[in-house]
Every structure is written in structure tokens, then in C-alpha cells.
All heavy atoms as TSV, in Angstrom:
chain	resi	resn	atom	element	x	y	z
A	1	MET	N	N	-2.187	61.249	257.764
A	1	MET	CA	C	-2.669	61.242	256.391
A	1	MET	C	C	-1.795	62.212	255.654
A	1	MET	O	O	-1.643	63.340	256.034
A	1	MET	CB	C	-4.128	61.615	256.308
A	1	MET	CG	C	-4.714	61.431	254.972
A	1	MET	SD	S	-6.475	61.802	254.672
A	1	MET	CE	C	-7.307	61.459	256.169
A	2	ASN	N	N	-1.272	61.759	254.470
A	2	ASN	CA	C	-0.392	62.614	253.676
A	2	ASN	C	C	-1.174	63.608	252.902
A	2	ASN	O	O	-2.426	63.601	252.778
A	2	ASN	CB	C	0.584	61.818	252.857
A	2	ASN	CG	C	-0.107	61.060	251.713
A	2	ASN	OD1	O	-1.227	61.368	251.384
A	2	ASN	ND2	N	0.581	60.066	251.139
A	3	PHE	N	N	-0.392	64.458	252.213
A	3	PHE	CA	C	-1.023	65.595	251.434
A	3	PHE	C	C	-1.952	65.103	250.375
A	3	PHE	O	O	-3.074	65.580	250.209
A	3	PHE	CB	C	0.084	66.431	250.891
A	3	PHE	CG	C	-0.398	67.581	250.045
A	3	PHE	CD1	C	-0.982	68.700	250.670
A	3	PHE	CD2	C	-0.177	67.554	248.685
A	3	PHE	CE1	C	-1.378	69.781	249.854
A	3	PHE	CE2	C	-0.597	68.637	247.925
A	3	PHE	CZ	C	-1.261	69.706	248.484
A	4	PHE	N	N	-1.550	64.110	249.560
A	4	PHE	CA	C	-2.313	63.646	248.439
A	4	PHE	C	C	-3.489	62.902	248.860
A	4	PHE	O	O	-4.587	62.973	248.207
A	4	PHE	CB	C	-1.462	62.851	247.469
A	4	PHE	CG	C	-0.344	63.662	246.831
A	4	PHE	CD1	C	0.979	63.491	247.188
A	4	PHE	CD2	C	-0.691	64.535	245.836
A	4	PHE	CE1	C	1.987	64.234	246.606
A	4	PHE	CE2	C	0.302	65.336	245.260
A	4	PHE	CZ	C	1.658	65.223	245.617
A	5	ALA	N	N	-3.410	62.206	249.954
A	5	ALA	CA	C	-4.577	61.494	250.512
A	5	ALA	C	C	-5.665	62.473	250.917
A	5	ALA	O	O	-6.886	62.260	250.761
A	5	ALA	CB	C	-4.241	60.569	251.682
A	6	ARG	N	N	-5.251	63.597	251.525
A	6	ARG	CA	C	-6.205	64.581	251.981
A	6	ARG	C	C	-6.856	65.240	250.777
A	6	ARG	O	O	-8.061	65.507	250.776
A	6	ARG	CB	C	-5.479	65.650	252.806
A	6	ARG	CG	C	-5.156	65.180	254.196
A	6	ARG	CD	C	-4.753	66.310	255.121
A	6	ARG	NE	N	-3.797	67.243	254.472
A	6	ARG	CZ	C	-2.592	67.502	254.854
A	6	ARG	NH1	N	-2.112	66.956	255.977
A	6	ARG	NH2	N	-1.840	68.343	254.235
A	7	ILE	N	N	-6.103	65.507	249.696
A	7	ILE	CA	C	-6.707	66.061	248.511
A	7	ILE	C	C	-7.719	65.096	247.901
A	7	ILE	O	O	-8.802	65.477	247.508
A	7	ILE	CB	C	-5.587	66.449	247.453
A	7	ILE	CG1	C	-4.789	67.586	247.980
A	7	ILE	CG2	C	-6.182	66.731	246.118
A	7	ILE	CD1	C	-3.618	67.943	247.082
A	8	GLY	N	N	-7.345	63.799	247.806
A	8	GLY	CA	C	-8.286	62.746	247.303
A	8	GLY	C	C	-9.553	62.731	248.103
A	8	GLY	O	O	-10.705	62.646	247.599
A	9	LYS	N	N	-9.409	62.762	249.464
A	9	LYS	CA	C	-10.635	62.719	250.321
A	9	LYS	C	C	-11.463	63.905	250.132
A	9	LYS	O	O	-12.699	63.877	250.060
A	9	LYS	CB	C	-10.168	62.607	251.800
A	9	LYS	CG	C	-11.341	62.525	252.765
A	9	LYS	CD	C	-10.845	62.352	254.167
A	9	LYS	CE	C	-11.964	62.203	255.176
A	9	LYS	NZ	N	-13.206	62.702	254.885
A	10	SER	N	N	-10.835	65.094	250.009
A	10	SER	CA	C	-11.532	66.323	249.777
A	10	SER	C	C	-12.386	66.230	248.465
A	10	SER	O	O	-13.519	66.690	248.414
A	10	SER	CB	C	-10.596	67.449	249.772
A	10	SER	OG	O	-11.293	68.712	249.478
A	11	ILE	N	N	-11.774	65.777	247.426
A	11	ILE	CA	C	-12.468	65.629	246.140
A	11	ILE	C	C	-13.589	64.635	246.236
A	11	ILE	O	O	-14.747	64.891	245.715
A	11	ILE	CB	C	-11.441	65.193	245.001
A	11	ILE	CG1	C	-10.492	66.405	244.758
A	11	ILE	CG2	C	-12.215	64.822	243.749
A	11	ILE	CD1	C	-9.316	66.046	243.801
A	12	ARG	N	N	-13.388	63.501	246.933
A	12	ARG	CA	C	-14.486	62.579	247.103
A	12	ARG	C	C	-15.625	63.077	247.872
A	12	ARG	O	O	-16.731	62.930	247.553
A	12	ARG	CB	C	-13.969	61.262	247.714
A	12	ARG	CG	C	-13.265	60.300	246.781
A	12	ARG	CD	C	-12.988	58.931	247.441
A	12	ARG	NE	N	-12.176	59.052	248.614
A	12	ARG	CZ	C	-10.798	59.143	248.583
A	12	ARG	NH1	N	-10.205	59.169	247.469
A	12	ARG	NH2	N	-10.115	59.214	249.738
A	13	ASP	N	N	-15.284	63.829	248.949
A	13	ASP	CA	C	-16.369	64.425	249.804
A	13	ASP	C	C	-17.108	65.501	249.035
A	13	ASP	O	O	-18.351	65.582	249.149
A	13	ASP	CB	C	-15.749	65.069	251.046
A	13	ASP	CG	C	-15.158	64.075	252.005
A	13	ASP	OD1	O	-15.526	62.873	251.940
A	13	ASP	OD2	O	-14.425	64.475	252.939
A	14	SER	N	N	-16.404	66.254	248.179
A	14	SER	CA	C	-17.115	67.289	247.362
A	14	SER	C	C	-18.045	66.599	246.411
A	14	SER	O	O	-19.232	67.039	246.202
A	14	SER	CB	C	-16.092	68.139	246.612
A	14	SER	OG	O	-15.316	68.854	247.522
A	15	TYR	N	N	-17.558	65.528	245.761
A	15	TYR	CA	C	-18.450	64.767	244.793
A	15	TYR	C	C	-19.720	64.268	245.502
A	15	TYR	O	O	-20.813	64.419	244.967
A	15	TYR	CB	C	-17.619	63.676	244.195
A	15	TYR	CG	C	-18.460	62.762	243.302
A	15	TYR	CD1	C	-18.839	63.114	241.983
A	15	TYR	CD2	C	-18.982	61.540	243.748
A	15	TYR	CE1	C	-19.582	62.365	241.169
A	15	TYR	CE2	C	-19.756	60.722	242.959
A	15	TYR	CZ	C	-20.016	61.100	241.694
A	15	TYR	OH	O	-20.841	60.322	240.917
A	16	VAL	N	N	-19.544	63.633	246.624
A	16	VAL	CA	C	-20.701	63.079	247.371
A	16	VAL	C	C	-21.670	64.174	247.787
A	16	VAL	O	O	-22.880	64.002	247.572
A	16	VAL	CB	C	-20.147	62.335	248.653
A	16	VAL	CG1	C	-21.368	62.011	249.563
A	16	VAL	CG2	C	-19.484	61.042	248.227
A	17	GLU	N	N	-21.127	65.313	248.196
A	17	GLU	CA	C	-22.015	66.408	248.567
A	17	GLU	C	C	-22.817	66.944	247.364
A	17	GLU	O	O	-24.011	67.197	247.427
A	17	GLU	CB	C	-21.245	67.534	249.247
A	17	GLU	CG	C	-22.101	68.711	249.755
A	17	GLU	CD	C	-21.305	69.614	250.626
A	17	GLU	OE1	O	-20.198	69.356	251.005
A	17	GLU	OE2	O	-21.905	70.680	250.870
A	18	LEU	N	N	-22.125	67.131	246.258
A	18	LEU	CA	C	-22.758	67.622	245.089
A	18	LEU	C	C	-23.803	66.695	244.501
A	18	LEU	O	O	-24.830	67.084	243.931
A	18	LEU	CB	C	-21.735	67.934	243.965
A	18	LEU	CG	C	-20.937	69.232	244.145
A	18	LEU	CD1	C	-19.853	69.313	243.107
A	18	LEU	CD2	C	-21.858	70.445	244.124
A	19	MET	N	N	-23.547	65.354	244.601
A	19	MET	CA	C	-24.443	64.347	244.044
A	19	MET	C	C	-25.611	64.010	244.967
A	19	MET	O	O	-26.727	63.693	244.454
A	19	MET	CB	C	-23.670	63.113	243.627
A	19	MET	CG	C	-22.684	63.334	242.563
A	19	MET	SD	S	-23.321	64.084	241.061
A	19	MET	CE	C	-24.406	62.822	240.474
A	20	HIS	N	N	-25.396	64.083	246.298
A	20	HIS	CA	C	-26.430	63.575	247.182
A	20	HIS	C	C	-27.070	64.591	248.154
A	20	HIS	O	O	-28.091	64.335	248.619
A	20	HIS	CB	C	-25.882	62.409	247.914
A	20	HIS	CG	C	-25.382	61.273	247.057
A	20	HIS	ND1	N	-26.209	60.457	246.274
A	20	HIS	CD2	C	-24.085	60.832	246.789
A	20	HIS	CE1	C	-25.459	59.628	245.591
A	20	HIS	NE2	N	-24.199	59.835	245.832
A	21	LYS	N	N	-26.364	65.626	248.410
A	21	LYS	CA	C	-26.788	66.581	249.451
A	21	LYS	C	C	-27.346	67.911	248.864
A	21	LYS	O	O	-28.065	68.577	249.544
A	21	LYS	CB	C	-25.681	66.859	250.422
A	21	LYS	CG	C	-25.302	65.629	251.203
A	21	LYS	CD	C	-24.194	65.961	252.183
A	21	LYS	CE	C	-23.760	64.635	252.958
A	21	LYS	NZ	N	-22.697	64.921	253.865
A	22	VAL	N	N	-26.898	68.291	247.704
A	22	VAL	CA	C	-27.342	69.545	247.068
A	22	VAL	C	C	-28.705	69.326	246.424
A	22	VAL	O	O	-28.908	68.351	245.718
A	22	VAL	CB	C	-26.287	70.056	246.048
A	22	VAL	CG1	C	-26.782	71.244	245.303
A	22	VAL	CG2	C	-24.999	70.363	246.762
A	23	SER	N	N	-29.607	70.265	246.622
A	23	SER	CA	C	-30.885	70.157	245.878
A	23	SER	C	C	-30.841	71.034	244.695
A	23	SER	O	O	-30.770	72.325	244.821
A	23	SER	CB	C	-32.022	70.564	246.881
A	23	SER	OG	O	-31.878	71.976	247.214
A	24	TRP	N	N	-30.765	70.439	243.553
A	24	TRP	CA	C	-30.663	71.156	242.266
A	24	TRP	C	C	-32.014	71.662	241.858
A	24	TRP	O	O	-33.060	70.973	242.022
A	24	TRP	CB	C	-30.057	70.283	241.204
A	24	TRP	CG	C	-28.612	69.901	241.513
A	24	TRP	CD1	C	-28.279	68.725	242.129
A	24	TRP	CD2	C	-27.460	70.645	241.373
A	24	TRP	NE1	N	-26.896	68.707	242.285
A	24	TRP	CE2	C	-26.393	69.878	241.789
A	24	TRP	CE3	C	-27.201	71.945	240.805
A	24	TRP	CZ2	C	-25.069	70.321	241.797
A	24	TRP	CZ3	C	-25.953	72.386	240.784
A	24	TRP	CH2	C	-24.874	71.635	241.259
A	25	PRO	N	N	-32.130	72.862	241.236
A	25	PRO	CA	C	-33.412	73.340	240.730
A	25	PRO	C	C	-33.930	72.505	239.573
A	25	PRO	O	O	-33.146	71.912	238.814
A	25	PRO	CB	C	-33.119	74.784	240.345
A	25	PRO	CG	C	-31.722	74.811	240.038
A	25	PRO	CD	C	-31.073	73.800	240.892
A	26	THR	N	N	-35.208	72.463	239.440
A	26	THR	CA	C	-35.859	71.827	238.293
A	26	THR	C	C	-35.665	72.646	237.086
A	26	THR	O	O	-35.346	73.828	237.147
A	26	THR	CB	C	-37.356	71.537	238.547
A	26	THR	OG1	O	-38.001	72.774	238.602
A	26	THR	CG2	C	-37.581	70.718	239.796
A	27	ARG	N	N	-35.922	72.109	235.913
A	27	ARG	CA	C	-35.777	72.823	234.622
A	27	ARG	C	C	-36.805	74.009	234.630
A	27	ARG	O	O	-36.399	75.084	234.183
A	27	ARG	CB	C	-36.057	71.927	233.487
A	27	ARG	CG	C	-35.816	72.512	232.158
A	27	ARG	CD	C	-35.872	71.497	231.035
A	27	ARG	NE	N	-35.247	71.973	229.797
A	27	ARG	CZ	C	-33.960	71.945	229.521
A	27	ARG	NH1	N	-33.120	71.550	230.402
A	27	ARG	NH2	N	-33.524	72.361	228.391
A	28	LYS	N	N	-37.978	73.848	235.145
A	28	LYS	CA	C	-38.968	74.911	235.217
A	28	LYS	C	C	-38.511	76.036	236.094
A	28	LYS	O	O	-38.624	77.224	235.761
A	28	LYS	CB	C	-40.315	74.330	235.596
A	28	LYS	CG	C	-41.405	75.358	235.646
A	28	LYS	CD	C	-42.761	74.789	235.977
A	28	LYS	CE	C	-43.823	75.849	235.932
A	28	LYS	NZ	N	-45.154	75.355	236.237
A	29	GLU	N	N	-37.951	75.686	237.320
A	29	GLU	CA	C	-37.482	76.700	238.201
A	29	GLU	C	C	-36.295	77.460	237.645
A	29	GLU	O	O	-36.240	78.719	237.744
A	29	GLU	CB	C	-36.997	76.061	239.533
A	29	GLU	CG	C	-38.104	75.514	240.402
A	29	GLU	CD	C	-37.605	74.683	241.556
A	29	GLU	OE1	O	-36.463	74.174	241.506
A	29	GLU	OE2	O	-38.336	74.543	242.524
A	30	LEU	N	N	-35.446	76.766	236.929
A	30	LEU	CA	C	-34.295	77.410	236.279
A	30	LEU	C	C	-34.790	78.382	235.158
A	30	LEU	O	O	-34.246	79.451	235.068
A	30	LEU	CB	C	-33.404	76.330	235.755
A	30	LEU	CG	C	-31.954	76.668	235.401
A	30	LEU	CD1	C	-31.247	77.283	236.698
A	30	LEU	CD2	C	-31.204	75.455	234.912
A	31	THR	N	N	-35.750	77.920	234.393
A	31	THR	CA	C	-36.266	78.774	233.328
A	31	THR	C	C	-36.911	79.989	233.904
A	31	THR	O	O	-36.733	81.106	233.374
A	31	THR	CB	C	-37.270	77.950	232.444
A	31	THR	OG1	O	-36.647	76.829	231.938
A	31	THR	CG2	C	-37.795	78.752	231.326
A	32	ASN	N	N	-37.741	79.854	234.934
A	32	ASN	CA	C	-38.384	81.012	235.536
A	32	ASN	C	C	-37.346	81.985	236.126
A	32	ASN	O	O	-37.479	83.190	235.949
A	32	ASN	CB	C	-39.276	80.593	236.676
A	32	ASN	CG	C	-40.565	79.857	236.151
A	32	ASN	OD1	O	-40.891	79.985	235.013
A	32	ASN	ND2	N	-41.182	79.067	237.018
A	33	SER	N	N	-36.325	81.508	236.681
A	33	SER	CA	C	-35.236	82.333	237.237
A	33	SER	C	C	-34.582	83.121	236.104
A	33	SER	O	O	-34.244	84.283	236.246
A	33	SER	CB	C	-34.196	81.540	238.029
A	33	SER	OG	O	-34.837	80.943	239.165
A	34	ALA	N	N	-34.291	82.390	234.999
A	34	ALA	CA	C	-33.607	83.068	233.882
A	34	ALA	C	C	-34.520	84.167	233.305
A	34	ALA	O	O	-33.983	85.236	232.973
A	34	ALA	CB	C	-33.295	82.022	232.794
A	35	VAL	N	N	-35.844	83.916	233.214
A	35	VAL	CA	C	-36.764	84.926	232.686
A	35	VAL	C	C	-36.725	86.200	233.627
A	35	VAL	O	O	-36.658	87.300	233.189
A	35	VAL	CB	C	-38.164	84.356	232.510
A	35	VAL	CG1	C	-39.142	85.441	232.262
A	35	VAL	CG2	C	-38.150	83.330	231.384
A	36	VAL	N	N	-36.774	85.915	234.906
A	36	VAL	CA	C	-36.761	87.016	235.892
A	36	VAL	C	C	-35.485	87.879	235.718
A	36	VAL	O	O	-35.538	89.123	235.714
A	36	VAL	CB	C	-36.885	86.505	237.333
A	36	VAL	CG1	C	-36.594	87.607	238.326
A	36	VAL	CG2	C	-38.315	85.925	237.549
A	37	VAL	N	N	-34.367	87.198	235.578
A	37	VAL	CA	C	-33.083	87.943	235.436
A	37	VAL	C	C	-33.117	88.733	234.115
A	37	VAL	O	O	-32.661	89.885	234.177
A	37	VAL	CB	C	-31.936	86.926	235.418
A	37	VAL	CG1	C	-30.606	87.605	234.992
A	37	VAL	CG2	C	-31.779	86.341	236.857
A	38	MET	N	N	-33.656	88.136	233.010
A	38	MET	CA	C	-33.633	88.865	231.771
A	38	MET	C	C	-34.568	90.084	231.830
A	38	MET	O	O	-34.225	91.196	231.376
A	38	MET	CB	C	-34.028	87.921	230.655
A	38	MET	CG	C	-32.965	86.965	230.203
A	38	MET	SD	S	-33.318	86.003	228.711
A	38	MET	CE	C	-34.573	84.936	229.337
A	39	VAL	N	N	-35.691	89.965	232.472
A	39	VAL	CA	C	-36.643	91.033	232.576
A	39	VAL	C	C	-36.067	92.138	233.421
A	39	VAL	O	O	-36.081	93.345	233.096
A	39	VAL	CB	C	-38.043	90.598	233.140
A	39	VAL	CG1	C	-38.924	91.747	233.463
A	39	VAL	CG2	C	-38.710	89.672	232.049
A	40	ALA	N	N	-35.471	91.796	234.564
A	40	ALA	CA	C	-34.785	92.771	235.376
A	40	ALA	C	C	-33.703	93.490	234.701
A	40	ALA	O	O	-33.551	94.676	234.854
A	40	ALA	CB	C	-34.288	92.080	236.697
A	41	SER	N	N	-32.914	92.770	233.903
A	41	SER	CA	C	-31.841	93.368	233.157
A	41	SER	C	C	-32.339	94.372	232.130
A	41	SER	O	O	-31.792	95.470	231.988
A	41	SER	CB	C	-30.985	92.297	232.386
A	41	SER	OG	O	-30.397	91.420	233.333
A	42	VAL	N	N	-33.458	94.098	231.463
A	42	VAL	CA	C	-34.035	95.046	230.494
A	42	VAL	C	C	-34.578	96.290	231.217
A	42	VAL	O	O	-34.303	97.359	230.777
A	42	VAL	CB	C	-35.138	94.322	229.659
A	42	VAL	CG1	C	-35.928	95.341	228.843
A	42	VAL	CG2	C	-34.538	93.237	228.751
A	43	ILE	N	N	-35.203	96.075	232.325
A	43	ILE	CA	C	-35.741	97.188	233.085
A	43	ILE	C	C	-34.611	98.085	233.547
A	43	ILE	O	O	-34.684	99.346	233.445
A	43	ILE	CB	C	-36.593	96.673	234.283
A	43	ILE	CG1	C	-37.920	96.101	233.729
A	43	ILE	CG2	C	-36.930	97.872	235.238
A	43	ILE	CD1	C	-38.765	95.384	234.812
A	44	ILE	N	N	-33.599	97.495	234.104
A	44	ILE	CA	C	-32.438	98.287	234.562
A	44	ILE	C	C	-31.744	99.045	233.427
A	44	ILE	O	O	-31.324	100.194	233.514
A	44	ILE	CB	C	-31.437	97.408	235.333
A	44	ILE	CG1	C	-32.110	96.966	236.665
A	44	ILE	CG2	C	-30.117	98.151	235.565
A	44	ILE	CD1	C	-31.254	95.877	237.357
A	45	ALA	N	N	-31.613	98.338	232.233
A	45	ALA	CA	C	-30.992	99.009	231.073
A	45	ALA	C	C	-31.828	100.199	230.618
A	45	ALA	O	O	-31.287	101.209	230.246
A	45	ALA	CB	C	-30.859	97.967	229.935
A	46	LEU	N	N	-33.139	99.971	230.574
A	46	LEU	CA	C	-34.031	101.088	230.208
A	46	LEU	C	C	-33.931	102.286	231.153
A	46	LEU	O	O	-33.872	103.488	230.738
A	46	LEU	CB	C	-35.450	100.627	230.093
A	46	LEU	CG	C	-35.783	99.751	228.905
A	46	LEU	CD1	C	-37.220	99.195	229.036
A	46	LEU	CD2	C	-35.597	100.499	227.609
A	47	PHE	N	N	-33.884	102.015	232.412
A	47	PHE	CA	C	-33.679	103.012	233.437
A	47	PHE	C	C	-32.446	103.855	233.273
A	47	PHE	O	O	-32.396	105.087	233.286
A	47	PHE	CB	C	-33.787	102.434	234.858
A	47	PHE	CG	C	-33.482	103.476	235.983
A	47	PHE	CD1	C	-34.486	104.373	236.317
A	47	PHE	CD2	C	-32.264	103.497	236.597
A	47	PHE	CE1	C	-34.221	105.318	237.293
A	47	PHE	CE2	C	-31.968	104.412	237.559
A	47	PHE	CZ	C	-33.014	105.377	237.913
A	48	ILE	N	N	-31.337	103.108	233.025
A	48	ILE	CA	C	-30.052	103.738	232.816
A	48	ILE	C	C	-30.059	104.581	231.545
A	48	ILE	O	O	-29.498	105.694	231.510
A	48	ILE	CB	C	-28.911	102.720	232.782
A	48	ILE	CG1	C	-28.718	102.151	234.184
A	48	ILE	CG2	C	-27.588	103.323	232.239
A	48	ILE	CD1	C	-27.771	100.973	234.231
A	49	PHE	N	N	-30.741	104.085	230.476
A	49	PHE	CA	C	-30.832	104.848	229.243
A	49	PHE	C	C	-31.578	106.141	229.471
A	49	PHE	O	O	-31.216	107.203	228.973
A	49	PHE	CB	C	-31.572	104.016	228.185
A	49	PHE	CG	C	-31.900	104.734	226.928
A	49	PHE	CD1	C	-30.932	105.034	225.986
A	49	PHE	CD2	C	-33.186	105.184	226.689
A	49	PHE	CE1	C	-31.185	105.689	224.850
A	49	PHE	CE2	C	-33.496	105.892	225.573
A	49	PHE	CZ	C	-32.534	106.159	224.608
A	50	VAL	N	N	-32.657	106.059	230.217
A	50	VAL	CA	C	-33.487	107.283	230.504
A	50	VAL	C	C	-32.648	108.272	231.332
A	50	VAL	O	O	-32.630	109.457	231.018
A	50	VAL	CB	C	-34.835	106.959	231.176
A	50	VAL	CG1	C	-35.479	108.207	231.747
A	50	VAL	CG2	C	-35.730	106.170	230.204
A	51	VAL	N	N	-32.032	107.795	232.350
A	51	VAL	CA	C	-31.220	108.717	233.199
A	51	VAL	C	C	-30.056	109.324	232.346
A	51	VAL	O	O	-29.824	110.530	232.471
A	51	VAL	CB	C	-30.623	107.942	234.379
A	51	VAL	CG1	C	-29.599	108.789	235.145
A	51	VAL	CG2	C	-31.745	107.570	235.348
A	52	ASP	N	N	-29.448	108.560	231.554
A	52	ASP	CA	C	-28.306	109.052	230.692
A	52	ASP	C	C	-28.798	110.061	229.720
A	52	ASP	O	O	-28.165	111.109	229.500
A	52	ASP	CB	C	-27.676	107.858	229.993
A	52	ASP	CG	C	-26.430	108.320	229.165
A	52	ASP	OD1	O	-25.595	108.980	229.758
A	52	ASP	OD2	O	-26.418	107.988	227.958
A	53	THR	N	N	-29.993	109.837	229.117
A	53	THR	CA	C	-30.565	110.773	228.170
A	53	THR	C	C	-30.901	112.095	228.825
A	53	THR	O	O	-30.641	113.213	228.266
A	53	THR	CB	C	-31.792	110.178	227.483
A	53	THR	OG1	O	-31.389	108.902	226.885
A	53	THR	CG2	C	-32.354	111.050	226.432
A	54	VAL	N	N	-31.521	111.991	229.995
A	54	VAL	CA	C	-31.857	113.236	230.738
A	54	VAL	C	C	-30.635	113.962	231.161
A	54	VAL	O	O	-30.528	115.219	231.028
A	54	VAL	CB	C	-32.750	112.877	232.005
A	54	VAL	CG1	C	-32.905	114.090	232.917
A	54	VAL	CG2	C	-34.092	112.336	231.543
A	55	PHE	N	N	-29.608	113.282	231.647
A	55	PHE	CA	C	-28.374	113.909	231.984
A	55	PHE	C	C	-27.660	114.546	230.857
A	55	PHE	O	O	-27.195	115.687	230.975
A	55	PHE	CB	C	-27.407	112.855	232.652
A	55	PHE	CG	C	-26.164	113.447	233.168
A	55	PHE	CD1	C	-26.124	114.150	234.330
A	55	PHE	CD2	C	-24.937	113.253	232.483
A	55	PHE	CE1	C	-24.933	114.751	234.837
A	55	PHE	CE2	C	-23.773	113.817	232.955
A	55	PHE	CZ	C	-23.759	114.552	234.160
A	56	GLU	N	N	-27.650	113.898	229.693
A	56	GLU	CA	C	-27.062	114.476	228.500
A	56	GLU	C	C	-27.842	115.754	228.035
A	56	GLU	O	O	-27.187	116.773	227.721
A	56	GLU	CB	C	-27.131	113.463	227.351
A	56	GLU	CG	C	-26.564	113.983	226.039
A	56	GLU	CD	C	-26.676	113.031	224.845
A	56	GLU	OE1	O	-27.416	111.983	225.080
A	56	GLU	OE2	O	-26.086	113.281	223.841
A	57	ALA	N	N	-29.154	115.743	228.128
A	57	ALA	CA	C	-29.931	116.892	227.684
A	57	ALA	C	C	-29.677	118.040	228.689
A	57	ALA	O	O	-29.491	119.242	228.278
A	57	ALA	CB	C	-31.443	116.565	227.735
A	58	GLY	N	N	-29.553	117.757	230.032
A	58	GLY	CA	C	-29.210	118.770	230.951
A	58	GLY	C	C	-27.860	119.364	230.749
A	58	GLY	O	O	-27.640	120.581	230.863
A	59	MET	N	N	-26.884	118.511	230.444
A	59	MET	CA	C	-25.480	119.034	230.197
A	59	MET	C	C	-25.458	119.852	228.953
A	59	MET	O	O	-24.819	120.897	228.905
A	59	MET	CB	C	-24.533	117.855	230.100
A	59	MET	CG	C	-24.315	117.103	231.446
A	59	MET	SD	S	-23.849	118.176	232.825
A	59	MET	CE	C	-22.216	118.692	232.266
A	60	ASN	N	N	-26.178	119.476	227.885
A	60	ASN	CA	C	-26.218	120.235	226.687
A	60	ASN	C	C	-26.886	121.614	226.959
A	60	ASN	O	O	-26.383	122.630	226.398
A	60	ASN	CB	C	-26.981	119.537	225.563
A	60	ASN	CG	C	-26.227	118.415	225.008
A	60	ASN	OD1	O	-24.941	118.387	225.050
A	60	ASN	ND2	N	-26.868	117.404	224.451
A	61	LEU	N	N	-27.864	121.689	227.817
A	61	LEU	CA	C	-28.532	122.931	228.166
A	61	LEU	C	C	-27.587	123.802	228.909
A	61	LEU	O	O	-27.397	124.970	228.592
A	61	LEU	CB	C	-29.735	122.674	229.008
A	61	LEU	CG	C	-30.531	123.930	229.459
A	61	LEU	CD1	C	-31.126	124.643	228.246
A	61	LEU	CD2	C	-31.635	123.494	230.380
A	62	ILE	N	N	-26.824	123.253	229.832
A	62	ILE	CA	C	-25.849	124.024	230.610
A	62	ILE	C	C	-24.703	124.499	229.647
A	62	ILE	O	O	-24.260	125.678	229.734
A	62	ILE	CB	C	-25.257	123.177	231.743
A	62	ILE	CG1	C	-26.303	122.970	232.823
A	62	ILE	CG2	C	-24.012	123.877	232.324
A	62	ILE	CD1	C	-25.916	121.920	233.897
A	63	TYR	N	N	-24.236	123.692	228.781
A	63	TYR	CA	C	-23.181	124.122	227.840
A	63	TYR	C	C	-23.674	125.174	226.868
A	63	TYR	O	O	-22.930	126.055	226.517
A	63	TYR	CB	C	-22.697	122.892	227.063
A	63	TYR	CG	C	-21.875	121.886	227.835
A	63	TYR	CD1	C	-21.848	120.560	227.502
A	63	TYR	CD2	C	-21.111	122.307	228.968
A	63	TYR	CE1	C	-21.083	119.605	228.222
A	63	TYR	CE2	C	-20.366	121.416	229.673
A	63	TYR	CZ	C	-20.342	120.077	229.322
A	63	TYR	OH	O	-19.622	119.199	230.053
A	64	SER	N	N	-24.939	125.088	226.479
A	64	SER	CA	C	-25.478	126.177	225.605
A	64	SER	C	C	-25.541	127.488	226.248
A	64	SER	O	O	-25.383	128.514	225.667
A	64	SER	CB	C	-26.830	125.751	225.068
A	64	SER	OG	O	-27.774	125.791	226.111
A	65	TRP	N	N	-25.721	127.487	227.596
A	65	TRP	CA	C	-25.713	128.785	228.303
A	65	TRP	C	C	-24.322	129.367	228.461
A	65	TRP	O	O	-24.082	130.550	228.445
A	65	TRP	CB	C	-26.328	128.588	229.731
A	65	TRP	CG	C	-27.767	128.344	229.775
A	65	TRP	CD1	C	-28.673	128.530	228.793
A	65	TRP	CD2	C	-28.483	127.802	230.857
A	65	TRP	NE1	N	-29.932	128.218	229.202
A	65	TRP	CE2	C	-29.829	127.780	230.506
A	65	TRP	CE3	C	-28.091	127.387	232.109
A	65	TRP	CZ2	C	-30.814	127.258	231.361
A	65	TRP	CZ3	C	-29.093	126.860	232.964
A	65	TRP	CH2	C	-30.419	126.831	232.584
A	66	ILE	N	N	-23.320	128.455	228.611
A	66	ILE	CA	C	-21.974	128.880	228.787
A	66	ILE	C	C	-21.318	129.377	227.453
A	66	ILE	O	O	-20.687	130.369	227.382
A	66	ILE	CB	C	-21.064	127.708	229.317
A	66	ILE	CG1	C	-21.548	127.381	230.701
A	66	ILE	CG2	C	-19.589	128.066	229.351
A	66	ILE	CD1	C	-20.918	126.135	231.322
A	67	ILE	N	N	-21.630	128.672	226.389
A	67	ILE	CA	C	-21.007	128.992	225.088
A	67	ILE	C	C	-21.766	130.024	224.305
A	67	ILE	O	O	-22.820	130.294	224.195
A	67	ILE	CB	C	-20.731	127.773	224.272
A	67	ILE	CG1	C	-19.744	126.883	225.035
A	67	ILE	CG2	C	-20.198	128.074	222.920
A	67	ILE	CD1	C	-19.499	125.583	224.388
């Protein structure tokens, strides 16, 4: 089998697998997953904000002692 025939077979096999063998999530499952990701992102962002604010306050305190 030549190079281009192998590429064509590979593309056809990939198409068949994506259309008939992969179980795609339902719209509801996809929406629930997106909401979980968004909530987790907000929680992580808030945590980083708090840690950054505390670190900034600590560094300002240290600098005020030095200067």
C-alpha cells in the first residue's frame, strides 16, 4: 500500500471511529460540566486573590520595618 492510500485509510478509519464508536456527551452533561468548570475557576481565582492580598500585606509590613 502506498503512502497516500495509507493516509486515506487512516482518515476513513478516524471518521468511522468518531461517528460510530465515540460516545459523545449529551447537551445536559456538557452544560453541567461547563458549570462545574466555571465554578471551580471562580473558586480558584478567589483563593489566589486572597493569597496574593495576604502576601502583599505581609510584604508591605516587612518593608515598613526595613525602611
